[in-house]
LUMNUMAR-903771 format. One record per residue (C-alpha): z, x, y. Coordinates in steps of 0.2 Angstrom, whole numbers, plus 2048, in hexadecimal, padded with zeros to 3 digits. Layout:
<nudrens>
{nudren {Z,X,Y}} ...
</nudrens>
This chain:
<nudrens>
{nudren {8A8,9E6,6FA}} {nudren {896,9EC,6FD}} {nudren {88F,9DC,6F5}} {nudren {89A,9D0,6FF}} {nudren {895,9D9,70F}} {nudren {882,9D8,70B}} {nudren {883,9C5,707}} {nudren {88D,9C2,717}} {nudren {87F,9CA,721}} {nudren {871,9C0,718}} {nudren {87A,9B0,71A}} {nudren {87D,9B2,72D}} {nudren {86B,9B7,730}} {nudren {865,9A7,726}} {nudren {870,99B,730}} {nudren {86B,9A3,741}} {nudren {858,9A1,73D}} {nudren {85A,98F,737}} {nudren {85E,98A,749}} {nudren {84E,991,751}} {nudren {843,984,75A}} {nudren {830,982,757}} {nudren {825,988,765}} {nudren {812,985,768}} {nudren {806,993,764}} {nudren {7F8,989,76C}} {nudren {7FA,980,77C}} {nudren {7EC,973,778}} {nudren {7E2,978,788}} {nudren {7DE,98B,787}} {nudren {7DE,99A,77D}} {nudren {7EC,9A2,786}} {nudren {7F6,9AF,77B}} {nudren {7E7,9B1,770}} {nudren {7D9,9BE,76E}} {nudren {7C9,9C0,764}} {nudren {7C9,9CE,757}} {nudren {7BA,9D3,74D}} {nudren {7AA,9C9,74B}} {nudren {7A0,9BE,757}} {nudren {7A5,9AC,752}} {nudren {7AA,9A2,761}} {nudren {7BA,999,765}} {nudren {7BC,98B,771}} {nudren {7C9,97D,775}} {nudren {7C3,96B,773}} {nudren {7CE,95C,775}} {nudren {7DE,965,771}} {nudren {7D6,96F,762}} {nudren {7D1,981,760}} {nudren {7BF,981,759}} {nudren {7B8,990,750}} {nudren {7A5,990,74E}} {nudren {79B,99C,743}} {nudren {78E,9A8,74A}} {nudren {780,9AD,73E}} {nudren {781,9C0,73A}} {nudren {793,9C1,740}} {nudren {7A0,9C8,734}} {nudren {7B1,9C0,732}} {nudren {7B8,9BC,743}} {nudren {7CB,9B9,748}} {nudren {7D4,9B1,757}} {nudren {7E4,9BB,757}} {nudren {7F5,9B8,760}} {nudren {7FA,9C6,76C}} {nudren {80C,9C4,765}} {nudren {812,9CA,754}} {nudren {81E,9C0,749}} {nudren {829,9C5,73A}} {nudren {832,9B7,732}} {nudren {82C,9A5,736}} {nudren {827,994,732}} {nudren {815,990,738}} {nudren {80D,97F,738}} {nudren {7FB,97A,73D}} {nudren {7EE,96D,739}} {nudren {7DC,972,734}} {nudren {7CC,96A,730}} {nudren {7BD,974,72A}} {nudren {7AB,971,726}} {nudren {7AB,971,713}} {nudren {79D,97F,713}} {nudren {7A8,98B,71D}} {nudren {7B6,996,717}} {nudren {7C4,99A,723}} {nudren {7D7,99E,723}} {nudren {7E6,9A3,72E}} {nudren {7EC,9B4,72E}} {nudren {7FF,9B8,72F}} {nudren {807,9C8,731}} {nudren {7F6,9CF,734}} {nudren {7F1,9E0,73C}} {nudren {7E1,9EA,740}} {nudren {7DD,9FB,738}} {nudren {7E0,A09,745}} {nudren {7D3,A14,73C}} {nudren {7C7,A13,72E}} {nudren {7D2,A10,71E}} {nudren {7CF,A10,70C}} {nudren {7D9,A02,703}} {nudren {7DC,9FF,6F0}} {nudren {7DA,9EF,6E7}} {nudren {7E2,9EA,6D6}} {nudren {7DD,9DC,6CB}} {nudren {7EC,9DD,6C0}} {nudren {7E4,9EA,6B4}} {nudren {7DA,9F7,6BE}} {nudren {7D9,9FD,6D0}} {nudren {7CA,A00,6DC}} {nudren {7C8,A07,6ED}} {nudren {7BF,A00,6FD}} {nudren {7BC,A07,70E}} {nudren {7C1,9FC,71E}} {nudren {7BB,A00,72F}} {nudren {7C6,A04,73E}} {nudren {7CC,9F4,748}} {nudren {7C9,9E8,739}} {nudren {7D6,9DA,737}} {nudren {7DF,9DB,727}} {nudren {7EE,9D3,71F}} {nudren {7F5,9C3,717}} {nudren {7E9,9B4,719}} {nudren {7ED,9A2,715}} {nudren {7DD,99B,70E}} {nudren {7D4,98C,715}} {nudren {7C5,988,70A}} {nudren {7BF,977,703}} {nudren {7C4,96B,6F5}} {nudren {7B8,972,6E8}} {nudren {7BF,984,6E9}} {nudren {7D1,97E,6E7}} {nudren {7D6,98E,6F0}} {nudren {7DD,987,700}} {nudren {7EF,98C,703}} {nudren {7EE,99C,6F9}} {nudren {7F1,9AD,700}} {nudren {7E3,9BA,701}} {nudren {7E6,9CB,708}} {nudren {7D7,9CD,714}} {nudren {7CE,9DE,714}} {nudren {7DB,9E6,709}} {nudren {7E1,9E0,6F8}} {nudren {7D8,9D0,6F5}} {nudren {7E0,9C1,6ED}} {nudren {7F3,9C1,6EC}} {nudren {7F6,9AF,6E7}} {nudren {7E7,9A5,6E3}} {nudren {7ED,993,6E0}} {nudren {7DC,98D,6D9}} {nudren {7E3,98C,6C8}} {nudren {7F2,981,6CD}} {nudren {7EC,96F,6C9}} {nudren {7F7,967,6D7}} {nudren {7F6,974,6E5}} {nudren {7E3,976,6E3}} {nudren {7E1,963,6E7}} {nudren {7EC,963,6F7}} {nudren {7DE,967,703}} {nudren {7D2,959,708}} {nudren {7C0,95C,70F}} {nudren {7BB,955,720}} {nudren {7CE,950,724}} {nudren {7DC,958,72E}} {nudren {7E7,962,722}} {nudren {7F8,966,726}} {nudren {7FE,978,722}} {nudren {810,97F,721}} {nudren {813,992,71F}} {nudren {824,99A,71C}} {nudren {825,9AD,71D}} {nudren {836,9B4,71B}} {nudren {839,9C6,716}} {nudren {82D,9C9,707}} {nudren {82B,9B6,703}} {nudren {81C,9AD,709}} {nudren {81A,99A,704}} {nudren {80D,98E,709}} {nudren {80B,97B,709}} {nudren {7FC,970,70C}} {nudren {7FF,95D,710}} {nudren {811,95F,709}} {nudren {80B,967,6F9}} {nudren {812,978,6F4}} {nudren {804,985,6F2}} {nudren {807,998,6F2}} {nudren {817,9A0,6EE}} {nudren {814,9B3,6F1}} {nudren {821,9C1,6F0}} {nudren {81A,9D0,6FA}} {nudren {821,9DC,707}} {nudren {812,9E6,70C}} {nudren {813,9DE,71E}} {nudren {823,9D8,726}} {nudren {81B,9D3,737}} {nudren {80B,9D2,740}} {nudren {800,9C6,74A}} {nudren {7F9,9B5,745}} {nudren {7E6,9B2,745}} {nudren {7DA,9A4,742}} {nudren {7CB,9A9,738}} {nudren {7B8,9A4,739}} {nudren {7B0,9AB,729}} {nudren {79F,9B3,729}} {nudren {792,9A5,726}} {nudren {780,9A3,724}} {nudren {779,991,724}} {nudren {76C,985,72B}} {nudren {778,982,73A}} {nudren {789,989,740}} {nudren {799,983,737}} {nudren {7AA,980,73F}} {nudren {7BC,980,73B}} {nudren {7C9,978,746}} {nudren {7DC,97A,749}} {nudren {7E9,970,753}} {nudren {7FB,96E,754}} {nudren {7FF,981,751}} {nudren {811,984,753}} {nudren {81E,991,74C}} {nudren {830,993,749}} {nudren {835,9A5,74C}} {nudren {842,9AA,73F}} {nudren {844,9BC,744}} {nudren {83F,9CA,738}} {nudren {844,9D4,729}} {nudren {845,9E7,728}} {nudren {849,9F5,71C}} {nudren {85B,9FC,71B}} {nudren {85E,A0D,713}} {nudren {868,A0C,702}} {nudren {869,A1F,701}} {nudren {86D,A2B,710}} {nudren {861,A38,70B}} {nudren {86E,A46,70B}} {nudren {87C,A42,6FF}} {nudren {880,A38,6EF}} {nudren {88C,A2D,6F9}} {nudren {88B,A1C,6F1}} {nudren {882,A22,6E1}} {nudren {88A,A29,6D1}} {nudren {881,A34,6C3}} {nudren {883,A2F,6B1}} {nudren {87E,A36,6A1}} {nudren {873,A46,6A0}} {nudren {865,A4D,6AB}} {nudren {867,A55,6BC}} {nudren {867,A4D,6CD}} {nudren {866,A57,6DD}} {nudren {861,A54,6EF}} {nudren {853,A5F,6F7}} {nudren {84A,A5B,708}} {nudren {850,A49,709}} {nudren {84B,A45,6F7}} {nudren {854,A43,6E6}} {nudren {84D,A4F,6D9}} {nudren {851,A48,6C8}} {nudren {84C,A52,6B8}} {nudren {851,A54,6A6}} {nudren {85B,A64,6A1}} {nudren {856,A6F,693}} {nudren {860,A6C,683}} {nudren {867,A5C,68A}} {nudren {860,A4C,682}} {nudren {86A,A40,68B}} {nudren {861,A34,698}} {nudren {868,A37,6AA}} {nudren {86B,A29,6B6}} {nudren {870,A28,6C8}} {nudren {879,A17,6CB}} {nudren {87C,A0F,6DB}} {nudren {88E,A08,6DF}} {nudren {885,9F9,6E7}} {nudren {883,9EA,6DD}} {nudren {875,9DD,6E1}} {nudren {870,9CC,6DC}} {nudren {860,9C6,6E5}} {nudren {857,9D4,6EF}} {nudren {847,9DE,6F2}} {nudren {849,9F1,6F2}} {nudren {83C,9FF,6F3}} {nudren {83B,A12,6F1}} {nudren {82F,A20,6F0}} {nudren {82D,A2B,6E1}} {nudren {823,A3A,6DC}} {nudren {820,A3C,6C9}} {nudren {81C,A4D,6C3}} {nudren {81F,A4B,6B1}} {nudren {826,A40,6A3}} {nudren {82E,A2F,6A5}} {nudren {83A,A27,6B1}} {nudren {83F,A16,6B8}} {nudren {847,A0D,6C6}} {nudren {854,A02,6BF}} {nudren {85A,9F2,6C7}} {nudren {867,9E5,6C3}} {nudren {870,9F3,6B9}} {nudren {880,9F0,6AF}} {nudren {88B,9FF,6B5}} {nudren {894,9FE,6A4}} {nudren {886,A00,698}} {nudren {877,A03,6A3}} {nudren {86E,9F4,69C}} {nudren {861,9F0,6AA}} {nudren {850,9EB,6AF}} {nudren {845,9FA,6B1}} {nudren {836,9FD,6BC}} {nudren {82C,A09,6B2}} {nudren {827,A1A,6B9}} {nudren {81C,A25,6AE}} {nudren {810,A33,6B0}} {nudren {803,A2B,6A5}} {nudren {804,A18,6A4}} {nudren {80D,A08,6A8}} {nudren {814,A0D,6B9}} {nudren {81A,9FD,6C1}} {nudren {81D,9F4,6B1}} {nudren {82D,9EB,6AA}} {nudren {838,9F3,69D}} {nudren {849,9EB,699}} {nudren {856,9F7,692}} {nudren {867,9F5,68A}} {nudren {86E,9EA,67C}} {nudren {863,9DC,679}} {nudren {856,9E2,685}} {nudren {844,9DE,682}} {nudren {83E,9F0,685}} {nudren {82C,9F0,68B}} {nudren {828,9DE,693}} {nudren {818,9E0,69C}} {nudren {80F,9EA,6AA}} {nudren {7FF,9F4,6AE}} {nudren {7F4,9FB,6A0}} {nudren {7F1,A0B,6AA}} {nudren {7F8,A16,6B8}} {nudren {7EA,A13,6C4}} {nudren {7F5,A0D,6D2}} {nudren {801,A1D,6D1}} {nudren {7FC,A2D,6DA}} {nudren {800,A3C,6CF}} {nudren {80B,A49,6D6}} {nudren {80C,A3F,6E7}} {nudren {817,A33,6EF}} {nudren {816,A21,6E9}} {nudren {81E,A11,6F0}} {nudren {827,A05,6E3}} {nudren {82E,9F4,6E8}} {nudren {838,9E9,6DD}} {nudren {83C,9D7,6E3}} {nudren {849,9CD,6D8}} {nudren {84E,9BC,6DE}} {nudren {856,9B1,6D1}} {nudren {84B,9B3,6C2}} {nudren {83B,9B6,6CC}} {nudren {837,9C9,6CA}} {nudren {829,9D2,6D3}} {nudren {824,9E4,6D3}} {nudren {818,9EE,6DE}} {nudren {811,9FF,6DD}} {nudren {809,A06,6ED}} {nudren {807,9F4,6F3}} {nudren {7FE,9ED,6E3}} {nudren {808,9E0,6D9}} {nudren {80B,9E7,6C7}} {nudren {817,9DA,6C1}} {nudren {819,9C7,6C4}} {nudren {826,9BD,6BA}} {nudren {829,9AD,6C3}} {nudren {837,9A7,6B8}} {nudren {83F,9B5,6AC}} {nudren {84C,9A9,6A6}} {nudren {859,9AD,69F}} {nudren {85B,9BE,6A6}} {nudren {865,9CA,6B0}} {nudren {86B,9C4,6C1}} {nudren {875,9D2,6C8}} {nudren {878,9E5,6C7}} {nudren {877,9F6,6CF}} {nudren {868,A01,6D2}} {nudren {864,A11,6C9}} {nudren {858,A1F,6C8}} {nudren {854,A27,6B7}} {nudren {84F,A37,6AF}} {nudren {84C,A39,69C}} {nudren {853,A47,691}} {nudren {84C,A57,68B}} {nudren {842,A4E,67D}} {nudren {838,A46,68B}} {nudren {838,A53,699}} {nudren {838,A4B,6AA}} {nudren {836,A50,6BC}} {nudren {836,A43,6C9}} {nudren {83B,A41,6DC}} {nudren {842,A32,6E5}} {nudren {844,A2E,6F7}} {nudren {845,A20,704}} {nudren {84F,A14,6FA}} {nudren {850,A04,704}} {nudren {856,9F2,704}} {nudren {84D,9E4,70D}} {nudren {859,9DB,719}} {nudren {858,9CF,728}} {nudren {857,9D9,738}} {nudren {866,9D6,743}} 
</nudrens>
């Protein structure tokens, strides 16, 4: 019953969004509804186009919509001087105060400081033919490249220098896809930001003369938004069943899971809800041992896909349990993204055979096509037995759903 109700809600939201009309974000005459954030580049309207012009010594500049958007289809045309890099921000924000951010290259993490007021967030890249990066998604002033399509031989050739290029961007829940001139480019799964403003970037530039980027025909189809829905009430075990060994208790709005002395059986707390395609997240605090967040779990034999949680290594990696399971598949080499004895956020997105994991906003696993594989099952929280003493806390277990 729970699964049928969820599918009905998702289907109704999709049908409603499909009927939304396109509206113009730029009236072709003025910059009404827009404001400049950061930098000193100039923005002007010429012949139905927004023209961004570099100013020497200026950092990256942004012309931002005053309105924020969640789910949408955005279309625009752009033409850029080949010497200039640019982009269009989506679901963007500004740092409310000086902020330290973490980047992750797939193996190791690093930290950087960003100033108060700096624009940050998803950027749809506008570059030149030689770079092949146009249409990729870069996380401005935060995590860096999220989907660099320069290695895709077809997508990398979609953008044309000194010509008008047509972009299409679809942002729905944690899925962001882009096209240039009808060619598919980025296909990103990321739930770090579900809404925000749109902005036109003029990159910092130093040259013999100013460079320009132009935009026209900017329009948007507003499809509403997504939000996080609680899958655990924070007070009782309603909707969840303990299995095997270990101990599960509720303290201060969190689930405390730990091994029991003398009991070697692994303990599992299994949800009644069965899911097919979904994005879920939770917070965990690992104090010792090894644990995991299980998804697409078979309630009979507990075979599952496991998002690894460990006090020393591999947190955010992929382990497959049960008969015929592959055991360790792939994941981070270290534990640089996980904060020891502190709350961490873990996100798992499974749609068809596309599987993506994140830890504290950094992608730790990307399997675009894990075929054949598990397609449905419950969620579960794990604690190991006494041979591998474990102490871990869980809270804020949530499912990404369309907002009513």
